[in-house]
ZARO-247772 format. One line per 3 residues: number of its first residue (from 1); their letters; for each residue x, y, z of C-alpha. Coordinates in nm, 4 decimals. Each point is the difference from the previous one (the first is absolute). Example, Ala and Ser with C-alpha at 12.3 -4.5 7.8 and 13.67 -1.06 7.14 Angstrom:
<nodes>
1	AS	1.2300 -0.4500 0.7800 ~ 0.1370 0.3440 -0.0660;
</nodes>
This chain:
<nodes>
1	MKK	-0.1118 3.3943 2.6862 ~ -0.0284 -0.0856 -0.3238 ~ -0.3099 -0.1823 0.0615;
4	LIL	-0.2293 0.0482 0.2477 ~ -0.2415 -0.1638 -0.1725 ~ 0.1369 -0.3425 0.1914;
7	AAA	-0.1392 0.1239 0.3673 ~ -0.2519 0.0939 -0.1369 ~ -0.1439 -0.3355 -0.2069;
10	AAV	0.1292 -0.1593 0.3059 ~ -0.3076 0.2302 0.2185 ~ -0.2650 -0.1050 -0.2608;
13	LFA	0.0904 -0.3565 -0.0549 ~ 0.0012 0.0262 0.4352 ~ -0.3172 0.1714 0.0120;
16	CTR	-0.2090 -0.2049 -0.2472 ~ 0.1438 -0.3333 0.1033 ~ 0.0719 -0.0961 0.3293;
19	PAP	-0.2308 -0.1828 0.2167 ~ -0.2801 0.2076 0.1326 ~ -0.2369 -0.0837 0.2846;
22	VAT	-0.3514 -0.0957 -0.1178 ~ -0.2310 0.3073 0.0213 ~ -0.3423 0.1104 -0.1326;
25	AAA	-0.0198 0.1009 -0.3527 ~ -0.2360 0.2153 -0.2697 ~ -0.2819 -0.2584 -0.0538;
28	DPA	-0.0361 -0.0882 -0.3731 ~ -0.2917 0.1569 -0.1906 ~ -0.2927 -0.3048 0.0725;
31	PDS	0.1145 -0.2706 0.1813 ~ 0.0257 -0.2341 -0.3017 ~ 0.0808 0.2218 -0.2890;
34	MPD	0.3588 0.1374 -0.1871 ~ 0.1816 0.1956 0.2072 ~ 0.1922 0.3078 -0.0913;
37	TLR	0.3141 -0.1076 0.1365 ~ 0.1422 -0.3150 -0.0021 ~ 0.1645 -0.0876 0.3427;
40	VGT	0.3003 -0.2593 -0.0125 ~ 0.0796 -0.1628 0.2602 ~ 0.3229 -0.2896 0.0531;
43	LYS	0.2401 -0.1189 0.1725 ~ 0.3626 0.0180 -0.0485 ~ 0.1074 -0.3044 -0.1636;
46	PTS	0.2466 -0.1265 -0.2644 ~ -0.2218 -0.0283 -0.2364 ~ -0.2988 0.2329 0.0636;
49	FFI	0.1485 0.3493 0.1375 ~ 0.3347 0.1108 0.0409 ~ 0.2420 0.2736 0.0187;
52	YRG	0.3035 0.0012 -0.2212 ~ 0.2564 0.2330 -0.1013 ~ -0.2376 0.2718 0.0381;
55	DSL	-0.2716 -0.1671 -0.2038 ~ -0.3303 -0.1700 0.1534 ~ -0.0395 -0.3060 -0.1584;
58	GID	-0.1944 -0.3523 0.0252 ~ -0.1662 -0.2085 -0.2568 ~ -0.3755 0.0929 0.1858;
61	YDL	0.1194 0.3359 0.0886 ~ 0.0435 0.0665 -0.4138 ~ -0.2639 -0.1835 -0.0375;
64	ARQ	-0.2303 0.1953 0.1758 ~ 0.1845 0.3117 -0.2020 ~ -0.1206 -0.1565 -0.3025;
67	LAD	-0.3635 -0.0196 0.1642 ~ -0.0243 0.3112 0.1414 ~ 0.1160 0.1292 -0.3788;
70	SLR	-0.3053 -0.2147 -0.2002 ~ -0.1940 0.0929 0.2532 ~ 0.0936 0.4150 -0.0523;
73	LPM	-0.0177 -0.0108 0.3808 ~ 0.2340 0.2143 0.2404 ~ 0.1944 -0.2930 0.2124;
76	TLR	0.1236 0.0875 0.4004 ~ 0.2045 -0.2976 0.1343 ~ 0.0005 -0.1103 0.3641;
79	VAR	0.2317 -0.2789 0.1143 ~ -0.0808 -0.1826 0.2990 ~ 0.2301 -0.1871 0.2822;
82	SLP	-0.2159 -0.3619 -0.0943 ~ -0.2684 -0.1191 -0.1558 ~ -0.2382 0.0001 0.3019;
85	QLL	0.0258 0.3873 -0.0437 ~ -0.0267 0.0109 -0.2999 ~ -0.3154 -0.1523 0.0067;
88	AML	-0.1132 0.2267 0.3046 ~ 0.1131 0.2649 -0.3094 ~ -0.2304 -0.1526 -0.2143;
91	DSG	-0.3572 -0.0458 0.2492 ~ 0.0735 0.3863 0.1529 ~ 0.0330 0.1601 -0.3936;
94	VIN	0.3538 0.1424 0.0748 ~ 0.0736 -0.2259 -0.3305 ~ -0.2639 -0.1042 -0.2949;
97	LVA	0.2630 -0.2929 -0.1389 ~ 0.2037 -0.1925 0.1415 ~ 0.2815 -0.0890 -0.2830;
100	YPV	0.1751 -0.3337 0.2317 ~ -0.1010 -0.3455 -0.0560 ~ -0.2313 -0.1035 0.2324;
103	PIT	-0.1082 -0.3410 0.0782 ~ -0.2954 -0.0749 -0.1521 ~ -0.1773 -0.2564 0.2839;
106	AEY	-0.3199 0.0111 0.2727 ~ 0.2314 0.2015 0.2127 ~ 0.0180 0.3238 -0.1536;
109	SAE	-0.3208 -0.0247 -0.1978 ~ -0.1339 0.2127 0.2239 ~ 0.2491 0.2809 -0.0072;
112	ALP	0.1247 0.0078 -0.3675 ~ -0.1750 -0.0593 -0.3289 ~ 0.2163 -0.1591 -0.2125;
115	CGF	0.0777 0.2149 -0.4007 ~ 0.2149 -0.0049 -0.2291 ~ 0.3217 -0.2095 -0.0996;
118	VST	-0.0272 -0.4010 0.2032 ~ 0.3418 -0.1380 0.0423 ~ 0.0873 -0.2672 0.2149;
121	DCQ	0.2634 -0.0629 0.2307 ~ 0.1153 -0.3378 0.1986 ~ 0.3000 -0.0820 0.2565;
124	VLV	0.2797 -0.2117 -0.1407 ~ 0.3210 -0.1062 0.0537 ~ 0.3282 0.1392 -0.0502;
127	QQT	0.2965 -0.1708 -0.0735 ~ 0.3761 -0.0180 -0.1740 ~ 0.0423 -0.1816 -0.3125;
130	PMG	0.2410 0.0511 -0.2311 ~ -0.0852 0.0922 -0.3723 ~ -0.0771 -0.3115 -0.2001;
133	SEP	-0.0784 -0.1948 0.3034 ~ -0.3542 -0.1543 0.1232 ~ -0.0266 0.1522 0.3619;
136	EIT	0.0538 -0.2643 0.3340 ~ -0.4316 0.0466 0.0756 ~ -0.2256 -0.0478 -0.2594;
139	DAA	-0.3034 -0.0551 0.1892 ~ -0.0612 0.1497 0.3883 ~ -0.0861 -0.3873 0.0248;
142	QLP	0.3998 -0.0176 0.0305 ~ 0.0409 0.2639 0.3035 ~ -0.0325 -0.2257 0.3099;
145	GRE	0.3731 -0.0638 0.1530 ~ 0.0946 0.3476 -0.2333 ~ 0.0641 0.3467 0.1779;
148	VYV	-0.1991 0.2567 -0.1010 ~ 0.0373 0.3866 0.1250 ~ -0.2490 0.2526 0.0852;
151	LAG	-0.0689 0.3053 0.1656 ~ -0.1119 -0.0812 0.3286 ~ -0.3552 0.0843 0.0440;
154	SSY	-0.0957 0.0597 -0.3634 ~ -0.2580 -0.1111 -0.2498 ~ 0.2902 -0.2185 -0.1355;
157	DHR	0.0424 -0.0975 0.3289 ~ -0.3802 -0.1556 0.0783 ~ 0.0092 -0.1357 -0.3446;
160	LQN	0.3104 -0.2294 0.0259 ~ -0.1430 -0.0998 0.3691 ~ -0.3133 -0.1092 -0.1491;
163	LDS	0.1637 -0.1939 -0.2801 ~ 0.1832 -0.1566 0.2208 ~ -0.2578 -0.1025 0.2143;
166	ELG	-0.1530 -0.1602 -0.3876 ~ 0.3357 -0.1227 -0.0572 ~ -0.0096 -0.2156 0.3183;
169	GGI	0.2400 0.1870 0.1100 ~ 0.4195 0.0459 -0.0192 ~ -0.0015 0.3050 -0.1065;
172	EIR	0.2759 0.1706 0.1574 ~ -0.1099 0.3466 -0.0058 ~ 0.2952 0.2456 0.0548;
175	RLD	-0.0979 0.3454 0.1114 ~ 0.1230 0.3279 -0.0126 ~ -0.0472 0.3242 0.1198;
178	PDS	-0.1629 0.2084 -0.1899 ~ 0.0946 0.3247 0.1684 ~ 0.3288 -0.0623 -0.1278;
181	VAP	-0.1003 -0.2043 -0.3288 ~ -0.1872 0.1396 -0.2612 ~ -0.2260 -0.2364 -0.2163;
184	EDL	0.2256 0.1119 -0.3089 ~ 0.3279 -0.0791 0.1407 ~ -0.0861 -0.4045 0.0130;
187	IDM	-0.0023 -0.0055 -0.4058 ~ 0.3793 0.1755 0.0871 ~ 0.0333 -0.2524 0.3024;
190	VAD	-0.0510 -0.3162 -0.2139 ~ 0.1391 0.1478 -0.3365 ~ 0.3839 0.0747 0.1906;
193	GRI	-0.0265 -0.3469 0.2168 ~ -0.0416 0.1221 0.2917 ~ -0.3525 -0.2058 0.1017;
196	SRA	-0.1392 -0.3164 -0.2004 ~ -0.3750 0.1276 -0.1030 ~ -0.2290 0.2090 0.0891;
199	ALS	-0.3734 0.0789 -0.0364 ~ -0.1279 0.2662 -0.1279 ~ -0.3537 0.1474 -0.2160;
202	ADL	0.0748 -0.0412 -0.3592 ~ -0.0189 0.3475 -0.0803 ~ 0.2898 0.0998 0.1769;
205	ARL	0.2057 -0.2792 -0.0960 ~ -0.0433 0.1079 -0.3363 ~ 0.0244 0.3187 0.0452;
208	HGS	0.3972 -0.0156 0.1787 ~ 0.0755 -0.3209 -0.0988 ~ 0.0220 0.2128 -0.3650;
211	YHT	0.3180 0.0967 0.2001 ~ 0.1498 -0.3421 -0.0508 ~ 0.0726 -0.3032 -0.2358;
214	NVN	0.0421 -0.2525 0.2344 ~ -0.3287 0.0304 0.1580 ~ -0.2958 -0.2439 -0.0116;
217	TSV	-0.3804 0.0520 0.0975 ~ -0.2192 -0.2204 -0.1217 ~ -0.0775 -0.1936 0.2508;
220	ALS	-0.3081 0.1096 0.0961 ~ -0.1479 -0.0460 0.3884 ~ -0.3153 0.1804 0.0094;
223	LDQ	-0.2998 -0.0170 -0.1868 ~ -0.0367 0.3460 -0.2200 ~ -0.1802 0.2732 0.1448;
226	RLA	-0.1367 0.2827 -0.2538 ~ -0.0021 0.3416 0.0690 ~ -0.1003 0.2883 -0.1679;
229	WAV	-0.0445 0.4273 0.0893 ~ -0.3261 0.0634 0.1760 ~ -0.2708 0.3075 0.0714;
232	APG	-0.2188 0.0387 0.2572 ~ -0.2712 -0.2964 0.0120 ~ -0.2753 0.2068 -0.1408;
235	NTV	0.2080 0.1968 -0.2505 ~ -0.1285 -0.1966 -0.3005 ~ 0.0206 0.2903 -0.2536;
238	LAN	0.3994 0.0953 0.0736 ~ 0.0471 -0.3975 -0.0181 ~ -0.1677 -0.0666 -0.3036;
241	AVD	0.2105 0.2797 -0.1535 ~ 0.3357 -0.1375 0.1794 ~ -0.1814 -0.3757 -0.1792;
244	SWA	-0.0336 0.1550 -0.3640 ~ 0.3309 0.2456 -0.0164 ~ 0.1828 -0.4173 0.0733;
247	AEA	-0.1895 -0.1235 -0.2610 ~ 0.1344 0.2338 -0.2446 ~ 0.2750 -0.1451 -0.1938;
250	QPA	0.2535 0.3338 0.0443 ~ -0.0361 -0.0783 0.3988 ~ 0.1266 -0.3390 -0.0030;
253	EAR	0.2471 0.0403 -0.2759 ~ 0.1498 0.2926 0.2526 ~ -0.0271 -0.2310 0.3284;
256	ADL	0.2044 -0.2742 -0.2459 ~ 0.2407 0.2676 -0.0745 ~ 0.0098 0.0534 0.3678;
259	LKR	0.0347 -0.3186 0.1186 ~ 0.2789 -0.1020 -0.2201 ~ 0.2281 0.3501 0.0882;
262	YYQ	-0.0547 -0.0942 0.3496 ~ 0.0632 -0.3509 -0.0033 ~ 0.2632 0.0329 -0.2926;
265	LDK	0.3342 -0.2017 0.0340 ~ 0.2721 0.3108 -0.1040 ~ -0.0532 0.0657 0.3952;
268	LDG	0.3370 -0.2861 -0.0408 ~ 0.2433 0.2270 -0.1776 ~ 0.1394 0.1160 0.2926;
271	RLT	0.0694 -0.3207 0.2225 ~ 0.0882 -0.2026 -0.3591 ~ 0.2939 0.2767 -0.1203;
274	YGK	0.1144 0.1843 0.2905 ~ 0.3951 -0.0768 0.0393 ~ 0.0419 -0.0356 -0.3679;
277	IDF	0.1402 0.3494 -0.0573 ~ 0.3352 0.0144 -0.1343 ~ 0.3036 0.2153 0.1312;
280	SDG	0.2660 -0.1405 -0.2037 ~ -0.0062 0.2430 -0.2751 ~ 0.0081 0.2785 0.2643;
283	TMS	-0.3437 0.0982 -0.0145 ~ -0.3376 0.0167 0.1763 ~ -0.1653 0.0000 -0.3524;
286	PAY	0.2071 0.0351 -0.2733 ~ -0.3022 0.2453 -0.1835 ~ -0.0956 0.2105 0.3124;
289	DPI	0.3133 0.0823 0.2219 ~ 0.0421 0.3576 -0.1068 ~ -0.3648 0.0451 0.0155;
292	FRR	0.0896 -0.0619 0.4041 ~ 0.2565 0.1450 0.0059 ~ -0.1634 0.3397 -0.0832;
295	WAK	-0.3116 -0.0270 0.1550 ~ 0.1466 -0.1637 0.3445 ~ 0.2265 0.3610 0.1113;
298	TIN	-0.3169 0.2045 -0.0616 ~ -0.1422 -0.1719 0.3335 ~ 0.3819 -0.0306 0.1652;
301	WDW	-0.0662 -0.4319 -0.0882 ~ 0.2615 -0.2681 -0.0750 ~ -0.0989 -0.0635 -0.3626;
304	RLL	0.0824 -0.3665 0.0795 ~ -0.3152 0.0544 0.2467 ~ -0.2078 0.1336 -0.2398;
307	AAQ	0.1138 -0.3271 -0.3024 ~ -0.0662 -0.1709 0.3127 ~ -0.3358 0.0813 0.0159;
310	AYT	-0.1147 0.0099 -0.3651 ~ 0.1594 -0.3871 -0.0606 ~ -0.2537 -0.1189 0.3234;
313	ESR	-0.2669 0.2068 -0.1847 ~ 0.0275 -0.1042 -0.3845 ~ 0.3259 -0.2050 -0.0352;
316	FNP	0.0869 0.2773 -0.1832 ~ -0.2615 -0.0210 -0.2762 ~ -0.1264 0.3205 -0.1128;
319	RAR	-0.3555 -0.1463 -0.0950 ~ -0.0155 -0.1679 0.3264 ~ -0.4100 0.0085 0.1170;
322	SFA	-0.1085 -0.1741 0.3011 ~ -0.3947 -0.1791 0.1051 ~ -0.0167 0.3751 0.1813;
325	GAR	-0.0056 0.2235 -0.3489 ~ 0.3808 0.1396 0.1626 ~ 0.1972 0.0085 -0.3212;
328	GLM	0.3505 0.0922 -0.0825 ~ 0.3484 -0.0410 0.0942 ~ -0.0848 0.1039 0.2837;
331	QIM	-0.3332 -0.1016 0.0655 ~ -0.2433 0.3095 0.0134 ~ -0.3251 -0.0131 0.0874;
334	PRT	-0.2029 0.2142 -0.2433 ~ -0.1147 0.2401 0.2102 ~ 0.3382 0.0566 0.1961;
337	GRS	0.1668 -0.0104 -0.3890 ~ -0.2660 0.3138 -0.0790 ~ 0.0469 0.1667 0.3352;
340	YGL	0.3542 -0.0045 -0.0681 ~ -0.0089 0.1737 -0.3927 ~ 0.0335 -0.4086 -0.1342;
343	RNA	-0.0645 0.0150 -0.3422 ~ 0.0866 -0.3087 -0.1595 ~ 0.0712 -0.3335 0.2932;
346	NNP	0.2166 -0.1737 -0.2715 ~ 0.2725 0.2432 -0.0151 ~ 0.2735 -0.0932 0.2058;
349	EQS	0.1362 0.3948 0.0561 ~ -0.3744 0.1026 0.0554 ~ -0.0653 -0.2879 0.2969;
352	VKA	0.3595 0.0600 0.2157 ~ -0.1255 0.3984 -0.0421 ~ -0.3353 -0.0668 0.1528;
355	AVS	0.1035 -0.2627 0.2839 ~ 0.3335 0.2262 0.1260 ~ -0.3326 0.3083 0.0308;
358	YLD	-0.1622 -0.2601 0.1541 ~ 0.2853 -0.1461 0.2401 ~ 0.0399 0.3918 0.0856;
361	DLN	-0.3270 0.0518 0.0829 ~ -0.0323 -0.3392 0.2237 ~ 0.3085 0.1118 0.2162;
364	RMF	-0.1227 0.3404 0.0194 ~ -0.2436 -0.1682 0.1991 ~ 0.1795 -0.2656 0.2032;
367	ASK	0.2775 0.2531 0.0871 ~ -0.1287 0.1089 0.3649 ~ -0.1633 -0.3425 0.0437;
370	VPD	0.3413 -0.1931 -0.0929 ~ 0.2866 0.2339 0.1020 ~ 0.3163 -0.2164 -0.1645;
373	PEE	-0.0021 0.0595 -0.3538 ~ 0.1288 -0.3612 -0.0615 ~ -0.2563 -0.1280 0.2200;
376	RKK	-0.2670 0.1552 -0.1473 ~ 0.0857 -0.1191 -0.3260 ~ -0.1256 -0.3162 0.0368;
379	FIL	-0.3593 0.2050 0.0792 ~ 0.0034 0.1365 -0.2898 ~ 0.0547 -0.3256 -0.1498;
382	ASY	-0.2803 -0.1786 0.1452 ~ -0.2138 0.3184 -0.0423 ~ 0.0252 -0.0181 -0.3685;
385	NAG	-0.0103 -0.3609 -0.0157 ~ -0.3508 0.0174 0.2233 ~ -0.1132 0.3467 0.0579;
388	QGH	0.0917 0.2007 0.2818 ~ -0.3397 -0.0159 0.1780 ~ 0.0940 -0.3777 0.0128;
391	IFD	0.3784 0.0744 0.1017 ~ -0.1147 0.2901 0.3063 ~ -0.3212 -0.2832 0.1470;
394	AMR	0.3528 -0.2229 0.0394 ~ 0.1599 0.2475 0.2034 ~ -0.3443 0.0483 0.1602;
397	LAE	-0.0004 -0.4111 0.1159 ~ 0.3983 0.0370 0.0349 ~ -0.0665 0.2672 0.3066;
400	KYG	-0.3106 -0.1703 0.1248 ~ 0.2282 -0.3317 0.0658 ~ 0.2961 0.1524 0.1276;
403	LDP	0.1875 -0.0026 -0.3449 ~ 0.2594 0.2799 -0.0973 ~ -0.2601 0.1689 -0.2732;
406	TKW	0.3140 0.1975 -0.1194 ~ 0.2078 -0.3186 -0.0687 ~ -0.1085 -0.2437 -0.3359;
409	DDN	0.2571 -0.3240 0.0482 ~ -0.1534 -0.1805 0.3116 ~ -0.2787 0.2439 0.0791;
412	VEK	-0.2024 0.1556 -0.2443 ~ 0.0862 -0.3016 -0.3046 ~ -0.2215 -0.1951 0.2645;
415	TVL	-0.2920 0.1947 0.0632 ~ -0.0251 0.0413 -0.3427 ~ -0.0362 -0.4012 -0.0404;
418	MLA	-0.2852 0.0393 0.2939 ~ -0.2371 0.2137 -0.3083 ~ -0.0926 -0.3471 -0.1494;
421	NPR	-0.1319 -0.1310 0.2887 ~ -0.4019 0.1347 0.0774 ~ 0.0703 0.0455 0.2966;
424	HYN	0.2850 0.2431 0.0129 ~ -0.1501 0.1635 -0.3102 ~ -0.3276 0.0746 0.1960;
427	DNV	0.1989 0.1534 0.2551 ~ -0.1261 0.3294 0.1584 ~ 0.3538 0.1442 -0.0693;
430	VKY	-0.0187 -0.1113 -0.4100 ~ -0.2087 0.2437 -0.2406 ~ 0.1134 -0.1958 -0.3195;
433	GYL	-0.1148 -0.2881 0.0187 ~ 0.1829 -0.3543 -0.1520 ~ 0.3017 -0.0105 -0.1722;
436	RGR	0.2095 -0.3122 -0.1165 ~ 0.2880 0.0690 0.2246 ~ 0.1599 -0.2673 -0.0839;
439	ETF	0.0798 0.1821 -0.3632 ~ 0.1355 0.2948 0.2075 ~ 0.1880 -0.1537 0.2237;
442	DYV	0.1903 -0.1819 -0.3003 ~ 0.0145 0.2848 -0.1915 ~ 0.1992 0.2406 0.2483;
445	DRI	0.2209 -0.3351 0.0494 ~ 0.0277 -0.1024 -0.4023 ~ 0.1830 0.3875 -0.0750;
448	MTL	0.1892 0.0556 0.2773 ~ 0.1742 -0.3328 -0.0475 ~ 0.0442 0.0462 -0.3706;
451	YNL	0.1143 0.4059 0.0712 ~ 0.2779 -0.1538 0.2670 ~ 0.0933 -0.2938 -0.2583;
454	GKT	0.0153 0.3226 -0.2513 ~ 0.1852 0.1977 0.2102 ~ 0.2819 -0.2456 0.0743;
457	AIP	-0.0246 -0.0831 -0.4244 ~ 0.0083 0.3217 -0.1276 ~ 0.1838 0.3278 0.0509;
460	A	-0.1634 0.2243 0.0861;
</nodes>
């Protein structure tokens, strides 16, 4: 295998980031002193921490790394399955910093001392709004007589019940099964017109709403809740150090840049431009078909499949760059590019060459798990998009729920979607946590659809 680094990297990620049981850790030098190691705890979430294409990402994770560098401390990371477990890890000394937004309330004051940046969140109404139009609902008081979808038993469900009582009744609360629907799915369902409106946190609504142009989240359903990182009560030395760091200009600017990066609207490109490729001139891409032909045959792929992947990745833009830092025609992450000798991510030939080497290694990795070579290509594409660890997770979930882990359509593609749901990405068989499964599901579907169109329109 050209790049054994794939398996090694996967093993390192698993060892460093998988959810761990609460255990006793070595105490800091004194009960209220600076630690010799910043032992950070967090939760999987689309903003705090997640693994994407083999890289660790997340606003809280990135800021925690910058904090550790500023304090000149080594950093370790533990990922809990829930906020109560995370706070138990803080209490036992397994971690000394919670890099996750903890509500600043009397309820948590005995368990957590807030520190660092303070943010706010609330619950909002998610509704479809054509671009340039006013939303149908402009105030929560207009909800009686209207239906609102929520996940059954969630905080959104409870808040909507309280709001219904405050308004004298009449809100038509529609409950969806949280085992089969993830919070982010609600936004997709509203945007696609499958449901009329939904309730969600402002933070998640803003993040996932950035994938759509026809979703409005401006109507608040609750008061703002203040949130912050936390240390153990009494650990004022570390809390003061975090507060001092957060008050500096550079961390504040870095946080603003991260917020822009994670919430920016360039995520819309895939939805808005897919399907506009023109086959009328007899090419997949006027400029790059020779490159696809040359490198696809080195791994026995149809060059039109490789071209369909490149279009889905970058719309044939060799200077494209994603919110996560992936670059070039084949949108290769920096660390992956370095592993495959990619020196100039904007060079189309180098980008395709590195991508093909990566695809070849993924093929070897899945060869024994998915025997059919044509079926395996879908798993390879999904892994290219999400990282192979998440696809292994989806295969384990498929086996657990009686689906075929060697088949993509109607089997593993279903469990990929489940990895956006906390009930599933915190399952014991899942090792790599949260994944925006809808993106991976759509990615494979779009490539295969475009490939099939290309096969019909263009000779091999």
